[in-house]
N, C-alpha and C positions, 0 to 999 in steps of 0.2 A: 560579230553580228554572224548569228545563224539564225533558218527560217522556222519560228516555234510552231509545225504543225505535225501531229505523230498521224495524220493520214497521210502527208506528201514525203515519208521520209527517205533522200535519196539513197540510191545506191553509187556505191564507189568510194564513199568513204574508208571503206575497211581498212587499204591499203595506207592510212595514215598511222594503223599500232602499230607498225615500224617504230615510225620516229617516239611515239608516246613508250613504247619500251627502250629506245635508248636515253628519256627523261628517267623511268625508273630504275634503269643504272645506275646514273651519276645520283641519282637519290640513295642510290644503297651503298655508294662507295664512302667510307668513314674515311679515309684517308686523304687529307687536307694538302695538295699542292699548290704551283703555280698551273698545271694543267686545268686541275679541275676548277678553280677558279676562271678561266678562261673560258672551261664550257659551258659553268654557268652563269656565267656574265651574257654566252650568245642565248643560251636557252629563255634567259629571261629578256631579251633586247630583239625580238624581231624575228629570231630563228622558226618558232613556230609558224610566223606570216611563210616565210620564205621557204621552208618545208609545203607548206599546204601549195600553194604556189608551182612547185615543182613536179609534186603528187597526184594532184587533183586539175583536172580540165577546167578551164578560165569558164567553160560552157557550163559547166555543174556548176561552177563555184556562183556563175550570175543568176543561175537561175533558182536557187535557192538563198542566197544574198549570204555565201561564207566566204567574208572579208574581214580578218582580224584587227583591231585597232592595232598601229603600230605605239614604239615603247612614249616616243616622244610625242604623239598626238595624245595619248593616253594620259602621261603625266601632267601634260597640259590640261587637261579636262578635268583628271582632280586638285588640279590644281586653282581652278575656281569656286571648289566645294567650302563649305565655310567649315571650320576646323574641324578635321577628326578627333578622336580621342576612344580611351577606352571603353565607354559604354555607346559610342556608336555601330548600329547594325546596318550595314550596305545590302543590298541587296541589286543583283544585274538578272535580268528574266532571260538575256540574251548572250550569256557570257563564251560564249566560243572557248576560245583556251586562256579563259581567264587571264585574258590584259588590260580590261580595268579595274579589276578587283588586285592584281597586282601590286598597279599605284597605288591603289589606297593600303591594301597591307606594309606597302614601303614607307608609310605614313603611320601607321598604329605601332602605338608602344611595345617592345617586349616581353615577354616574360621573365622571370626571373635565370629559367631554365629554357634547355629548347622543346620539352616535351609541356612545360607549362604555355608556351610561345604557341605551339599549336593547337593546344587545347583553349587557349582566350579564343583566337582568329577566327578560331572552328563557330565559338558561340557567334561571330561580329559579321564574318563574312556568309553570304549565301547566294546563292545563283541556280541557274537551271540551264539547258542546251538539249536540244532532242539527241544530242551524236553520245554515244556512251562515252566513245575515243577523246572526245573535246571534252568532258566531264573530266573524266581520268588522269587525264594530259591536266588540267589545271587545276586540281588537286596536287598533282606530281608536280608541278612549279612551284607552289604555294610553297609544300614542304624547302625544295631545293632554295626560296627567297629563305626561308630560315634559317637555311642551314648555311648560308651566304651570311649572314645578319650576325651569327651567333658566332659564326668562326670557326676555333680550332673545339669550341665547346660542344656543337653539334653531331650526334650520333646518326651512322648510316640509317635509312629509312627500308624496311625489306617490302612494304607492302602500304597502302593509301586507305586501303580498307577501314573502317571505324572512323577516318578523320574529317574534318570538314562534313558533318553531316548535311549542313544544311544546302551542300551545293550536291546538286543530283540528277539523276535525267528523266525531263517533266517538258511539258510545254510550257514553254513560261506563261501563255497569256491566261492561263486557267489557273496559276499559283492565287489566291486569293489575299490569302493569310499570309502568304511573306510578304506580299507589298504592304498589309497593315503592320506588321512588325516593327518595319525596314524604317530607320531615321533618317536613311540617305539611299538613294536608287540613280545607278548608275547603270548608260544605258549608251551603247552604239547598234541600235537593233536592222533588221534586213531592209535593205530599201528596193524587194521585187514588191512588184504592185499583185495585186489580191483584192480578192471580191470583200467589199464593205461590209461590215456586220449586219444581220438583223435589225432593223430599229433604229438605225445608226442618223442622228438627226442631221450631223454635220459634214456627211457626205454619201454620196450614192457610187454605184458600179463598180470601178477598179480604183482603189486608189495603195500607195504606198504601207507598207506592213509597218514601215516605222510611223507613219501618225498612228496606225491603229495601238501601239506599242506605248504612245507616254500616254494616249487617251484613259487607255484601260490603267497601266499603272497610279495614273493620278486618280481616277473614281476609287481605286481602292485603297489608295495609299492615307497614313492619316493628317490629321492638319498638323502643318508644320514640318513637315518631312521634306526634305529638301531634294529635287530631281534632278540631274546634270546629266544632258543628251548628247553625241553626235548626231548632226540629222542630212539633210539633203536639201540642200539650198532652196529646191523648189518647195519647202513646207513654209520656207521665213521670204520667199519675193515671190511664190507665183500665186496668179490671179487665183485659178482654182482650189487653194489654199487657203481664205479667206475663213469660211468657217470654221477650218480645224483651229486658225488662229485664234477666233471668234473663243472656242468651247474650250481652249486650253488659257484664255484670260477667267474665263468663268470659274474654271477652276483650281488655278493656280497665279498668283503673283509672277510677275515674267520678271525677274532680276538682272539679267544678260542674257544677252543677243550678242553674237560675237562671230560675225563670216572668218572663215579659217580657207580655204582655198580647196584646192585636188584631193581628196580620201590618199589615196593611193596611183599610183600607176598604173597597175591593174585593173581598178574598181574606175577610174577615170571618173568621176562625178563630184563636183563641188561640193562640199559640206558647212555646216557652221555648229556651234557649240550654242548648247542651250542650259539657261540655268532659271529653275524656277523651284519656289515654296507651296506648296499645298496651302490654299485659303482658308481661313478656320472660320468658325460659323459667324455671319454678316461682318466679316472683314470686307474693306472698302477702300483698300489699300492699291495702286494706283502703278502699272504695269509700266515698265519702259518701253521702247516703241522696236516693232518688231526692225525696224528702214535703218539702219545706222546714216541716212545720207540725211540734211538737214532740211528740216521743214524746207520749201517751196516758198520762195516768197516771189509773186507776180505768177502770169498763165503759165499756162504747158499745154503741149500736142493737141491734146485732147480739146482745149478751148477754141482751138480753128481748126483742126481737121475730125471728121470722122474717121473713127480706125475701128479695121475687119482683120481679119483672115482671110485669103483666098479662098474661092468657093472650091475651086479642080480639086477632086482626091485622083492622080492621074490612073492609080490601076484599078481604079473602083469605079468611077466615073462612067455612065456609058458615054460613045460618043453618038450623040443624038440632038436633035435640036438647030437650033443657026449656025452657022459659021463664022468665028470669031476670032482675029488675031490671040493668041496665048503665048503667054511668058509665063516662065520657070526660073528658078537663081540661075539654073546652067546658060540660059541664051541672054541677058542683059547684063551687061557689063557696068561696072561701080562706078558712080558720079558722074553719069551721063546722062544728055536727054534723048529717050528716042522716039522717035515718030516714026518709023518703018518698021516692020517685022515681018521676019523670017520664018515663024512656025505659025498654026491655024489648027484648030479644031472645034469640029460641034461640040456645043455647051449648051441644054435647054435650062441651066439653073442662075444665076448672080454674076452679071460680067459690069464693068465698070466703065463710064468715060472719061476719058481725059477732061482735063489734070489732075494728074495725082501721080503722090510717092511710092513706090514702092523698098520695104526693107527686108532686109534677108533676113529668117526666123532663128537660125542657126548662128551663133555668136559665141563665142570663147572667151568667158574673162580673159584680158590681158590680151586681145588683140589689138592693133595699132587703132582700128574700128570695129564700136562693137554695134553700130547701126549702119551697116552698107546699104548707101538707099542710090537709087535711080528715080528721076522723073520721065514717067510716064506721060506724052504728049501726043495730039492729032486727033483725029475727028472719029474714027469711029472704037465703039464698044469692045472692051479688052478682058477677055479672061482669063483669070489671074490663081495659080496655084497656092495650093495650101501653104506652101514651103516661105511666102513672099507676105510680109504684112502690109494691106492697102492704106494709106492715109490719103485721103478726101479732103480737099480745101473746101470749107463752109463756104469761104466766099466766089469760088468755082474759079478761082484767079490763078494761071499759068505762075506768076510772079512767085505766087505766096509758097507752091510748092518750087518752087527753085530755091524760095531764100529757104526752105525746112533743110533741102537736102544740103547747102550748105554750112548750115547751125551743125549736122550733124557729123559732119566732120571733125568739129573742133573736138580739141583734149578735154576742154569740160565737159563734154559731152559724156566723152569716153569715162570720165572718172565718175558722171552720176553715175551711167548703168552699172560699171564696175562694184560700188556700195548697195546702187538700190536691187541689181538681179547677177547671183551668180551662177545662174539654170546656163545650161548649153541653147535655152531655145531663147530668144523675147516674146514678151506673153502680150496682147492688147494695151491690159493695166502697166505695164513696165512704157512702154513706147509711147502711152496718154498723158504719163506723168514725167514727161520729159519738158526740162523748162523751155518754153517757147513764146517769141513775140516776135511777130514780122517789121515792128517798129524799131527792134534794134541790132 
């Protein structure tokens, strides 16, 4: 995935041409040997990403969303596609070094000769990226894959010029015709934040570019076209992504939603796999639910607590107003009741009167305690930092707050939250939806 914006093409990726040149040398080599097979396997399975990490600074890659799909994850996503055949036309609008197209090509039939395979794949595989070095590298890797699959029958290729005409340098968001012609769309779009497009009815302000890629692709795809994508989990489970999910369901039938886990060590973002089919006119087909957690039976935290995010933004809010006890995630112990406070600050915004529960928003999937909590007691209203979620018992009883803290320690709640939200921050919606009853 790389950011598709011709107005913000980052510098620094030119250093990657040296690796692309190595790939070209491998494609030119017509002598098959054990060493060639070893090098080809590496070129097709993770080496492109490893070299990118080595050559390009993490800060730069994060700024533009340049994180290539690992071969295992790419294979898993393409495995979720409907059956691909000789009539499939697959388009990737943010293809990077072509990992998803490679996973597709591994499933496409070969031609009777190496050259016929390249010609056939050239009609079936299309994609865009704003970086010429990535486009050249993707084409070269496809050539190496074709050579590998044909074995001793495949000649060396001195140039990729003229091959794969549908794979080109372009802003993927603007290529409407490519979306329309595709039977299948594959996406690992950039996860960077960007401004919502003008007139966007499903979001405002800043959004993840991945959300815009999926909506744009579906808006221009033909009815019945299939889209599979690797997306940040916040789109599946975040409260602020609710309108985006509704927009996707308006455009397509959601066939599969599959939480995956961390994308890779350098990106360190939890992702999910999405498979949808563009709706046909007047289609009333129902989508599968976005959440894998079972439908809740009974009551939830939101039925017994008012749930908010703490109101103090420490480096932005002025220290004005009345002086209050002040809590943040670093000054309160987990699984304790706090009545005395060591820190105070002036704050003229909303404060909370005890008793209430605070839960740390930072919450890594798989952690022993997804909802690490503390009960706040005492008589004085308390100012709460915005990295804490506040749960105020509607009955105003200390015992209800204490009961919630006890419940949040359970493995059952951990499992629920691991299924419900794979983001690194809990949301008000996720906390409100935690199963809870003070009577059990």
